[in-house]
C-alpha positions as YAML, in Angstrom:
chain: A
units: angstrom
residues:
- id: 1
  name: MET
  ca: [-0.04, 0.08, -0.05]
- id: 2
  name: ALA
  ca: [1.67, 3.17, -0.73]
- id: 3
  name: ALA
  ca: [2.69, 6.13, 1.29]
- id: 4
  name: LEU
  ca: [0.32, 8.61, 2.08]
- id: 5
  name: VAL
  ca: [1.16, 11.97, 3.29]
- id: 6
  name: LEU
  ca: [-0.23, 13.99, 5.66]
- id: 7
  name: SER
  ca: [0.42, 18.30, 5.87]
- id: 8
  name: MET
  ca: [0.37, 19.38, 9.28]
- id: 9
  name: ALA
  ca: [-1.00, 22.82, 10.35]
- id: 10
  name: GLY
  ca: [2.20, 24.39, 10.30]
- id: 11
  name: GLY
  ca: [2.66, 23.08, 6.83]
- id: 12
  name: GLU
  ca: [4.90, 20.48, 7.73]
- id: 13
  name: ALA
  ca: [4.14, 17.09, 6.80]
- id: 14
  name: PHE
  ca: [5.20, 13.24, 7.12]
- id: 15
  name: SER
  ca: [4.31, 9.78, 6.38]
- id: 16
  name: ALA
  ca: [1.59, 7.30, 7.34]
- id: 17
  name: VAL
  ca: [1.13, 3.85, 6.13]
- id: 18
  name: SER
  ca: [-2.11, 4.39, 4.04]
- id: 19
  name: SER
  ca: [-3.57, 6.09, 1.53]
- id: 20
  name: TRP
  ca: [-6.68, 6.96, -0.68]
- id: 21
  name: ASP
  ca: [-6.75, 3.51, -1.81]
- id: 22
  name: PRO
  ca: [-9.86, 2.45, 0.48]
- id: 23
  name: LEU
  ca: [-11.88, 5.58, 0.09]
- id: 24
  name: MET
  ca: [-11.45, 4.66, -4.04]
- id: 25
  name: GLU
  ca: [-12.65, 1.53, -3.21]
- id: 26
  name: ARG
  ca: [-15.95, 2.66, -1.63]
- id: 27
  name: LEU
  ca: [-16.88, 4.44, -4.43]
- id: 28
  name: MET
  ca: [-16.62, 2.13, -6.78]
- id: 29
  name: ALA
  ca: [-17.64, -0.59, -4.81]
- id: 30
  name: ASP
  ca: [-21.04, 1.81, -4.61]
- id: 31
  name: GLY
  ca: [-20.89, 2.17, -8.22]
- id: 32
  name: PHE
  ca: [-19.15, 4.59, -9.64]
- id: 33
  name: GLU
  ca: [-16.38, 4.16, -12.55]
- id: 34
  name: PRO
  ca: [-12.86, 3.20, -11.37]
- id: 35
  name: ALA
  ca: [-11.96, 5.87, -13.98]
- id: 36
  name: TYR
  ca: [-14.22, 8.35, -12.74]
- id: 37
  name: VAL
  ca: [-13.03, 8.35, -9.31]
- id: 38
  name: ARG
  ca: [-9.18, 7.56, -10.22]
- id: 39
  name: SER
  ca: [-9.40, 11.11, -12.62]
- id: 40
  name: ALA
  ca: [-10.88, 13.09, -9.51]
- id: 41
  name: PHE
  ca: [-8.50, 11.97, -7.13]
- id: 42
  name: THR
  ca: [-5.58, 12.79, -9.17]
- id: 43
  name: ARG
  ca: [-6.64, 15.89, -10.53]
- id: 44
  name: ALA
  ca: [-7.45, 17.00, -6.79]
- id: 45
  name: ASP
  ca: [-3.71, 16.16, -6.59]
- id: 46
  name: LEU
  ca: [-4.57, 15.45, -2.12]
- id: 47
  name: ALA
  ca: [-2.61, 15.40, 0.80]
- id: 48
  name: PHE
  ca: [-4.20, 14.26, 3.89]
- id: 49
  name: ASN
  ca: [-4.44, 17.04, 6.38]
- id: 50
  name: PRO
  ca: [-5.48, 15.44, 10.07]
- id: 51
  name: GLN
  ca: [-6.25, 18.91, 11.14]
- id: 52
  name: ILE
  ca: [-9.96, 19.15, 8.81]
- id: 53
  name: MET
  ca: [-11.21, 16.23, 10.93]
- id: 54
  name: VAL
  ca: [-9.61, 17.28, 14.57]
- id: 55
  name: ARG
  ca: [-11.09, 20.45, 14.37]
- id: 56
  name: LYS
  ca: [-14.71, 19.20, 14.43]
- id: 57
  name: VAL
  ca: [-13.96, 16.75, 16.61]
- id: 58
  name: ASN
  ca: [-12.20, 19.13, 19.21]
- id: 59
  name: VAL
  ca: [-15.49, 21.34, 18.76]
- id: 60
  name: LEU
  ca: [-17.32, 18.23, 19.26]
- id: 61
  name: LEU
  ca: [-15.23, 17.41, 22.53]
- id: 62
  name: ALA
  ca: [-14.96, 21.46, 23.89]
- id: 63
  name: THR
  ca: [-19.20, 21.36, 23.77]
- id: 64
  name: LYS
  ca: [-19.49, 17.90, 25.34]
- id: 65
  name: LEU
  ca: [-17.01, 19.08, 28.40]
- id: 66
  name: ASN
  ca: [-18.41, 22.60, 28.57]
- id: 67
  name: THR
  ca: [-22.00, 20.80, 28.70]
- id: 68
  name: GLU
  ca: [-20.68, 18.89, 31.12]
- id: 69
  name: LYS
  ca: [-19.66, 21.39, 33.29]
- id: 70
  name: ARG
  ca: [-22.12, 24.34, 33.04]
- id: 71
  name: GLY
  ca: [-25.13, 22.15, 32.94]
- id: 72
  name: LYS
  ca: [-28.19, 23.86, 30.82]
- id: 73
  name: PRO
  ca: [-27.23, 25.72, 27.82]
- id: 74
  name: ALA
  ca: [-27.24, 29.89, 26.71]
- id: 75
  name: GLU
  ca: [-30.72, 30.93, 26.05]
- id: 76
  name: PRO
  ca: [-31.09, 31.17, 22.17]
- id: 77
  name: LYS
  ca: [-30.61, 34.83, 20.46]
- id: 78
  name: VAL
  ca: [-30.47, 37.05, 17.54]
- id: 79
  name: LEU
  ca: [-27.43, 37.39, 15.60]
- id: 80
  name: ASP
  ca: [-27.03, 41.32, 15.74]
- id: 81
  name: ARG
  ca: [-24.50, 41.01, 13.17]
- id: 82
  name: TYR
  ca: [-27.02, 40.42, 10.37]
- id: 83
  name: LEU
  ca: [-28.89, 43.37, 11.34]
- id: 84
  name: ASN
  ca: [-25.72, 45.86, 10.14]
- id: 85
  name: PRO
  ca: [-28.10, 48.24, 8.10]
- id: 86
  name: ILE
  ca: [-25.50, 47.88, 5.09]
- id: 87
  name: LEU
  ca: [-26.54, 44.43, 5.31]
- id: 88
  name: LEU
  ca: [-29.89, 44.95, 5.44]
- id: 89
  name: ALA
  ca: [-29.53, 47.35, 2.30]
- id: 90
  name: GLY
  ca: [-28.13, 44.80, 0.20]
- id: 91
  name: ALA
  ca: [-30.44, 42.54, 1.33]
- id: 92
  name: TYR
  ca: [-33.64, 44.87, 0.54]
- id: 93
  name: ALA
  ca: [-31.48, 45.37, -2.89]
- id: 94
  name: SER
  ca: [-31.56, 41.76, -3.72]
- id: 95
  name: LEU
  ca: [-35.40, 41.36, -2.30]
- id: 96
  name: ARG
  ca: [-36.41, 44.38, -5.00]
- id: 97
  name: GLU
  ca: [-34.15, 42.75, -7.78]
- id: 98
  name: ASN
  ca: [-35.50, 39.35, -7.47]
- id: 99
  name: HIS
  ca: [-39.24, 40.36, -7.48]
- id: 100
  name: SER
  ca: [-40.65, 38.24, -9.50]
- id: 101
  name: VAL
  ca: [-38.40, 35.38, -8.92]
- id: 102
  name: LEU
  ca: [-39.66, 35.52, -5.16]
- id: 103
  name: LYS
  ca: [-43.31, 35.69, -6.04]
- id: 104
  name: ARG
  ca: [-42.67, 32.98, -8.28]
- id: 105
  name: ILE
  ca: [-41.14, 30.50, -5.25]
- id: 106
  name: GLU
  ca: [-44.02, 31.73, -2.96]
- id: 107
  name: SER
  ca: [-46.96, 31.57, -5.60]
- id: 108
  name: ALA
  ca: [-44.56, 27.82, -6.21]
- id: 109
  name: TYR
  ca: [-43.70, 26.62, -2.49]
- id: 110
  name: GLY
  ca: [-46.11, 28.89, -0.10]
- id: 111
  name: VAL
  ca: [-42.49, 30.90, 1.37]
- id: 112
  name: PRO
  ca: [-42.64, 34.55, 1.53]
- id: 113
  name: GLY
  ca: [-39.53, 36.42, -0.59]
- id: 114
  name: PRO
  ca: [-37.94, 38.15, 3.09]
- id: 115
  name: ILE
  ca: [-37.58, 34.43, 4.20]
- id: 116
  name: ILE
  ca: [-36.19, 32.97, 1.66]
- id: 117
  name: ILE
  ca: [-33.81, 36.59, 1.32]
- id: 118
  name: ALA
  ca: [-32.73, 36.77, 4.84]
- id: 119
  name: VAL
  ca: [-31.36, 32.56, 4.06]
- id: 120
  name: TYR
  ca: [-29.54, 33.81, 1.57]
- id: 121
  name: LEU
  ca: [-27.96, 37.06, 3.43]
- id: 122
  name: VAL
  ca: [-26.95, 34.57, 6.71]
- id: 123
  name: GLU
  ca: [-25.90, 31.45, 4.39]
- id: 124
  name: THR
  ca: [-23.52, 33.59, 2.16]
- id: 125
  name: LYS
  ca: [-23.78, 37.24, 2.52]
- id: 126
  name: LEU
  ca: [-26.19, 37.17, -0.89]
- id: 127
  name: GLY
  ca: [-23.68, 34.91, -3.00]
- id: 128
  name: ARG
  ca: [-20.34, 36.80, -1.62]
- id: 129
  name: MET
  ca: [-19.29, 34.35, 0.61]
- id: 130
  name: THR
  ca: [-19.44, 30.48, -0.80]
- id: 131
  name: GLY
  ca: [-16.68, 29.49, 1.13]
- id: 132
  name: ASP
  ca: [-12.60, 29.25, 0.52]
- id: 133
  name: GLN
  ca: [-12.60, 25.34, 0.65]
- id: 134
  name: LYS
  ca: [-12.14, 22.71, -2.28]
- id: 135
  name: ALA
  ca: [-15.80, 20.93, -1.05]
- id: 136
  name: PHE
  ca: [-14.00, 17.87, -2.60]
- id: 137
  name: GLU
  ca: [-10.91, 17.92, -0.37]
- id: 138
  name: VAL
  ca: [-12.70, 18.86, 2.75]
- id: 139
  name: LEU
  ca: [-15.34, 15.59, 2.36]
- id: 140
  name: ALA
  ca: [-12.47, 13.04, 1.46]
- id: 141
  name: ASN
  ca: [-10.13, 14.79, 4.04]
- id: 142
  name: MET
  ca: [-12.90, 13.52, 6.10]
- id: 143
  name: ALA
  ca: [-14.12, 11.22, 5.39]
- id: 144
  name: LEU
  ca: [-10.81, 9.26, 6.04]
- id: 145
  name: GLY
  ca: [-10.18, 11.58, 8.93]
- id: 146
  name: GLY
  ca: [-12.87, 9.06, 10.08]
- id: 147
  name: ASP
  ca: [-10.48, 6.57, 11.02]
- id: 148
  name: PHE
  ca: [-9.33, 7.87, 14.81]
- id: 149
  name: LYS
  ca: [-6.08, 6.67, 14.51]
- id: 150
  name: LEU
  ca: [-5.00, 8.47, 12.09]
- id: 151
  name: ILE
  ca: [-6.02, 11.73, 13.87]
- id: 152
  name: LYS
  ca: [-5.62, 10.68, 17.42]
- id: 153
  name: ASP
  ca: [-2.24, 12.47, 17.91]
- id: 154
  name: HIS
  ca: [-4.13, 15.67, 17.15]
- id: 155
  name: VAL
  ca: [-7.19, 15.76, 19.20]
- id: 156
  name: MET
  ca: [-7.63, 17.88, 22.46]
- id: 157
  name: PRO
  ca: [-7.29, 17.93, 25.56]
- id: 158
  name: LYS
  ca: [-4.14, 15.56, 25.13]
- id: 159
  name: ASP
  ca: [-5.58, 14.51, 28.90]
- id: 160
  name: LEU
  ca: [-8.63, 12.38, 27.69]
- id: 161
  name: SER
  ca: [-10.37, 9.94, 30.08]
- id: 162
  name: PRO
  ca: [-10.48, 6.46, 28.15]
- id: 163
  name: GLU
  ca: [-14.00, 6.93, 28.50]
- id: 164
  name: MET
  ca: [-13.90, 10.18, 26.54]
- id: 165
  name: ARG
  ca: [-11.11, 9.26, 23.81]
- id: 166
  name: GLY
  ca: [-13.60, 6.47, 23.30]
- id: 167
  name: TRP
  ca: [-16.45, 8.37, 22.85]
- id: 168
  name: ALA
  ca: [-14.00, 11.40, 20.43]
- id: 169
  name: ALA
  ca: [-13.26, 7.68, 18.15]
- id: 170
  name: LYS
  ca: [-16.65, 7.04, 17.58]
- id: 171
  name: ARG
  ca: [-17.68, 10.47, 16.62]
- id: 172
  name: ALA
  ca: [-14.74, 10.42, 14.32]
- id: 173
  name: ARG
  ca: [-15.91, 7.72, 13.14]
- id: 174
  name: GLN
  ca: [-19.95, 8.83, 12.71]
- id: 175
  name: LYS
  ca: [-18.18, 12.13, 10.97]
- id: 176
  name: GLY
  ca: [-16.14, 9.99, 8.59]
- id: 177
  name: ASN
  ca: [-19.27, 7.99, 7.55]
- id: 178
  name: TRP
  ca: [-21.53, 11.39, 7.26]
- id: 179
  name: ALA
  ca: [-18.57, 12.72, 5.12]
- id: 180
  name: TYR
  ca: [-18.20, 9.87, 2.93]
- id: 181
  name: GLN
  ca: [-21.85, 9.93, 2.01]
- id: 182
  name: GLU
  ca: [-21.74, 13.33, 1.08]
- id: 183
  name: LEU
  ca: [-18.69, 13.22, -0.76]
- id: 184
  name: ALA
  ca: [-20.56, 10.49, -3.17]
- id: 185
  name: ALA
  ca: [-23.29, 12.97, -3.17]
- id: 186
  name: LEU
  ca: [-21.18, 15.66, -4.51]
- id: 187
  name: LEU
  ca: [-19.95, 13.11, -6.69]
- id: 188
  name: ARG
  ca: [-23.47, 12.22, -8.26]
- id: 189
  name: TYR
  ca: [-24.33, 16.23, -8.43]
- id: 190
  name: SER
  ca: [-21.57, 17.41, -10.52]
- id: 191
  name: MET
  ca: [-22.19, 14.88, -12.79]
- id: 192
  name: ALA
  ca: [-25.59, 15.50, -12.96]
- id: 193
  name: ILE
  ca: [-24.20, 19.33, -13.89]
- id: 194
  name: GLY
  ca: [-21.05, 18.24, -15.78]
- id: 195
  name: ALA
  ca: [-18.91, 19.79, -13.11]
- id: 196
  name: ASP
  ca: [-15.36, 18.98, -12.51]
- id: 197
  name: PRO
  ca: [-16.66, 17.39, -8.25]
- id: 198
  name: THR
  ca: [-12.94, 18.86, -7.15]
- id: 199
  name: ASN
  ca: [-12.71, 22.19, -8.30]
- id: 200
  name: ILE
  ca: [-16.52, 23.27, -6.52]
- id: 201
  name: PRO
  ca: [-15.76, 25.46, -3.77]
- id: 202
  name: GLY
  ca: [-17.48, 24.74, -0.32]
- id: 203
  name: SER
  ca: [-17.74, 25.95, 2.97]
- id: 204
  name: VAL
  ca: [-14.92, 24.04, 6.13]
- id: 205
  name: TYR
  ca: [-17.81, 20.89, 6.33]
- id: 206
  name: GLY
  ca: [-18.30, 21.03, 2.49]
- id: 207
  name: ALA
  ca: [-21.51, 22.95, 1.90]
- id: 208
  name: ILE
  ca: [-21.80, 24.61, -1.57]
- id: 209
  name: GLY
  ca: [-23.54, 26.89, -3.53]
- id: 210
  name: LEU
  ca: [-25.46, 30.03, -2.71]
- id: 211
  name: CYS
  ca: [-27.79, 28.57, -0.52]
- id: 212
  name: GLN
  ca: [-24.96, 26.19, 1.15]
- id: 213
  name: PHE
  ca: [-26.73, 22.93, 0.66]
- id: 214
  name: MET
  ca: [-24.54, 19.80, 1.67]
- id: 215
  name: PRO
  ca: [-24.26, 17.79, -1.31]
- id: 216
  name: SER
  ca: [-26.72, 15.04, -0.38]
- id: 217
  name: ASN
  ca: [-29.39, 18.25, 0.22]
- id: 218
  name: ALA
  ca: [-28.39, 19.32, -3.43]
- id: 219
  name: LEU
  ca: [-29.45, 16.50, -4.92]
- id: 220
  name: HIS
  ca: [-32.36, 16.18, -2.90]
- id: 221
  name: TYR
  ca: [-33.79, 19.56, -2.44]
- id: 222
  name: GLY
  ca: [-32.18, 21.60, -5.33]
- id: 223
  name: ARG
  ca: [-34.47, 23.38, -8.46]
- id: 224
  name: ASP
  ca: [-33.69, 24.32, -11.45]
- id: 225
  name: GLY
  ca: [-35.25, 27.97, -10.94]
- id: 226
  name: ASP
  ca: [-34.09, 29.23, -14.37]
- id: 227
  name: GLY
  ca: [-35.23, 26.51, -16.38]
- id: 228
  name: ASN
  ca: [-31.84, 25.51, -18.04]
- id: 229
  name: GLY
  ca: [-32.26, 21.89, -17.31]
- id: 230
  name: LYS
  ca: [-29.95, 21.35, -14.89]
- id: 231
  name: VAL
  ca: [-29.65, 22.44, -10.91]
- id: 232
  name: ASP
  ca: [-26.86, 24.80, -10.85]
- id: 233
  name: LEU
  ca: [-26.40, 26.16, -7.05]
- id: 234
  name: PHE
  ca: [-24.37, 28.96, -7.95]
- id: 235
  name: SER
  ca: [-27.29, 30.20, -10.05]
- id: 236
  name: GLU
  ca: [-29.28, 32.69, -8.02]
- id: 237
  name: GLU
  ca: [-32.62, 32.04, -9.47]
- id: 238
  name: ASP
  ca: [-31.93, 27.80, -8.74]
- id: 239
  name: ALA
  ca: [-30.51, 29.14, -5.46]
- id: 240
  name: LEU
  ca: [-33.45, 30.93, -4.04]
- id: 241
  name: PHE
  ca: [-36.28, 28.32, -5.44]
- id: 242
  name: SER
  ca: [-33.78, 25.27, -3.91]
- id: 243
  name: ILE
  ca: [-33.93, 27.64, -0.15]
- id: 244
  name: GLY
  ca: [-38.03, 27.91, -0.65]
- id: 245
  name: TYR
  ca: [-38.17, 23.98, -1.44]
- id: 246
  name: PHE
  ca: [-36.56, 23.13, 0.97]
- id: 247
  name: LEU
  ca: [-38.10, 25.18, 3.80]
- id: 248
  name: LYS
  ca: [-41.16, 23.63, 2.48]
- id: 249
  name: GLU
  ca: [-40.62, 20.16, 2.21]
- id: 250
  name: HIS
  ca: [-39.58, 20.85, 6.00]
- id: 251
  name: GLY
  ca: [-42.83, 22.40, 6.71]
- id: 252
  name: TRP
  ca: [-43.44, 25.61, 6.09]
- id: 253
  name: LYS
  ca: [-46.56, 26.75, 4.66]
- id: 254
  name: PRO
  ca: [-48.84, 30.00, 5.15]
- id: 255
  name: GLY
  ca: [-50.20, 30.70, 8.49]
- id: 256
  name: LEU
  ca: [-47.72, 29.14, 10.01]
- id: 257
  name: SER
  ca: [-47.44, 29.93, 14.30]
- id: 258
  name: VAL
  ca: [-43.79, 32.06, 15.28]
- id: 259
  name: LYS
  ca: [-42.41, 28.78, 17.30]
- id: 260
  name: ASP
  ca: [-43.40, 26.49, 13.85]
- id: 261
  name: GLN
  ca: [-41.71, 28.76, 11.84]
- id: 262
  name: ARG
  ca: [-38.48, 28.46, 14.09]
- id: 263
  name: LYS
  ca: [-38.85, 25.25, 14.17]
- id: 264
  name: VAL
  ca: [-39.02, 24.66, 10.74]
- id: 265
  name: ILE
  ca: [-35.59, 26.98, 9.91]
- id: 266
  name: TYR
  ca: [-33.83, 25.14, 12.36]
- id: 267
  name: ARG
  ca: [-34.10, 22.31, 9.94]
- id: 268
  name: TYR
  ca: [-31.74, 24.32, 7.86]
- id: 269
  name: ASN
  ca: [-28.87, 25.22, 10.07]
- id: 270
  name: HIS
  ca: [-29.64, 23.28, 13.71]
- id: 271
  name: SER
  ca: [-29.55, 26.21, 15.68]
- id: 272
  name: MET
  ca: [-31.70, 28.10, 17.26]
- id: 273
  name: ASP
  ca: [-29.97, 31.49, 17.06]
- id: 274
  name: TYR
  ca: [-29.50, 31.12, 13.58]
- id: 275
  name: ALA
  ca: [-33.52, 30.37, 13.45]
- id: 276
  name: LEU
  ca: [-34.86, 33.69, 15.42]
- id: 277
  name: THR
  ca: [-31.77, 35.81, 13.36]
- id: 278
  name: ILE
  ca: [-33.79, 34.95, 9.78]
- id: 279
  name: LEU
  ca: [-37.02, 35.72, 11.51]
- id: 280
  name: LYS
  ca: [-35.60, 39.00, 12.56]
- id: 281
  name: VAL
  ca: [-33.89, 39.55, 9.55]
- id: 282
  name: ALA
  ca: [-36.78, 38.84, 7.19]
- id: 283
  name: GLU
  ca: [-39.43, 40.99, 9.59]
- id: 284
  name: ARG
  ca: [-36.99, 43.99, 8.80]
- id: 285
  name: LEU
  ca: [-36.91, 43.00, 4.96]
- id: 286
  name: GLN
  ca: [-40.85, 43.29, 5.41]
- id: 287
  name: LYS
  ca: [-41.09, 46.60, 7.33]
- id: 288
  name: THR
  ca: [-38.98, 47.76, 4.84]
- id: 289
  name: ASP
  ca: [-41.10, 46.33, 2.01]
- id: 290
  name: SER
  ca: [-44.25, 47.94, 3.59]
- id: 291
  name: PHE
  ca: [-42.38, 51.19, 4.66]
- id: 292
  name: PHE
  ca: [-41.86, 51.86, 0.73]
- id: 293
  name: GLY
  ca: [-45.13, 50.46, -0.82]
- id: 294
  name: ARG
  ca: [-44.25, 47.17, -2.07]
- id: 295
  name: GLY
  ca: [-46.17, 45.19, 0.79]
...
């Protein structure tokens, strides 16, 4: 088995007895053409970086350890940085510019324009911040990093009890399996739209597009809003339609109580702070729209 170069946070590299072969073989066993898989990994020119998975595991550990110490979590709150007047002005401009598209979305899915634009603003600053990672690289590293022995020396804190180290290994394995499924979905999505999967930008978790869908959600909830025959989440119209369809499929309908609206939005990004922020931004946009007579 070929040696694998692992890149460290400081740029230093070392060799490990491992390779991308198990990951490629798993993809091939799941039906991907061998030539396609090998070509993708060759083009990506990957060097395994344990820190990609370690960062996730360390956050999970810190949350678990701090929760055990503090007990009751903090009350959710609106993220005030998204109520910045400049951001809200940009969001209102987007609401106006996409007026006809948003009316079509509301007609199809029942989700009002201010909610759609609020999600668009918070997720990617209206498409300006779609991630500075490569989704393929992030997901491949996380999938391989599910093997705890490849990352265990970098997990913090160092003095974990055997019980907590076992918990960390279990969570890494779960995250690795999740990342593998998302990597496979990224390949399927890329084939569907004729894109090179190794060049698609993404977040630190591998979310893609103007609406920041994970690849599996791109396959399931992505919609062709502009009618060109493919779902391109870097197309504004497709992304906005996809946001609307996702919310509708998770229970949004006209007349929902605020409590139920929060529950639906929570499904988009599992944070109650996020849900409260989306509703507050949407409220501000609706008030501005009503003030200028658009209603």
